[in-house]
C-alpha positions in Angstrom: 9.6 15.4 2.6 6.7 14.3 4.2 6.1 10.3 4.7 2.0 9.7 4.6 2.3 6.6 6.2 5.1 5.7 8.2 3.8 3.2 9.8 3.3 1.0 6.7 6.4 2.2 5.1 8.5 1.0 7.8 6.5 -2.8 7.8 7.0 -2.9 4.1 10.7 -1.8 4.9 11.6 -4.5 7.4 9.4 -7.3 5.2 11.2 -6.6 2.2 14.7 -6.7 4.1 13.6 -10.1 5.5 12.3 -11.6 2.4 13.6 -9.9 -0.5 16.8 -8.3 0.6 18.4 -8.0 -2.9 15.3 -6.3 -4.3 15.9 -2.4 -5.6 13.6 -0.5 -4.3 12.4 3.3 -6.0 10.0 4.9 -3.5 7.3 6.9 -5.3 8.0 11.0 -4.4 4.8 13.1 -5.6 2.7 16.3 -4.7 -0.2 14.7 -3.7 -1.7 16.5 -0.9 -3.3 13.9 0.9 -4.9 16.4 3.8 -6.4 18.3 0.8 -7.2 15.3 -1.4 -5.7 17.2 -4.4 -2.2 17.6 -6.3 -0.4 20.7 -5.3 0.8 21.8 -8.8 1.4 25.6 -7.6 4.0 24.0 -4.9 5.7 22.1 -6.9 5.9 24.6 -10.3 7.2 26.9 -7.4 10.0 25.0 -6.4 10.9 24.0 -10.0 11.3 27.3 -10.7 13.5 28.8 -8.1 17.2 27.8 -8.2 17.4 27.7 -4.3 14.1 25.7 -3.8 15.0 23.2 -6.3 18.5 22.5 -5.1 17.0 22.1 -1.5 14.7 19.3 -2.8 17.6 18.0 -4.8 19.6 17.6 -1.8 16.4 16.3 0.2 15.8 13.7 -2.3 19.5 12.7 -2.1 19.5 12.2 1.5 16.5 10.4 1.7 17.6 7.9 -1.1 21.0 7.5 0.3 20.1 7.3 4.2 17.2 4.7 3.1 19.3 2.7 1.1 17.0 2.8 -2.0 18.1 2.3 -5.7 16.6 5.7 -6.7 13.3 7.4 -6.5 10.3 8.1 -8.8 9.3 11.0 -9.0 5.7 12.2 -10.2 5.0 15.9 -9.7 1.7 15.9 -11.3 0.6 19.6 -12.7 3.8 21.3 -12.1 3.6 23.9 -14.7 3.8 27.5 -13.7 2.9 30.7 -16.2 5.1 31.4 -18.9 6.8 27.7 -18.7 6.5 25.2 -21.5 6.2 22.0 -20.3 7.6 20.1 -23.5 11.5 19.5 -22.9 11.7 20.7 -26.7 11.4 24.3 -25.6 13.8 24.3 -22.9 11.5 23.1 -19.9 
């Protein structure tokens, strides 16, 4: 996982620890590419549709949450629809 602004993240984390230690933090994890100023739906779709990549992402996310002491994470994988795959849970996505 890439951290877009690690300095700001560290400052926010230290402030929370000092001023609101009981606050439950859920960091946002998304597929926005700041360098390209766009959502990378194709990369997210490839990751979600490949079992090995999906498992690797799940493990990396788990380690990130655990090591950071977070309460969980918020996932925002925009435009992550591959050809032939329904985005509707009722259709088995």
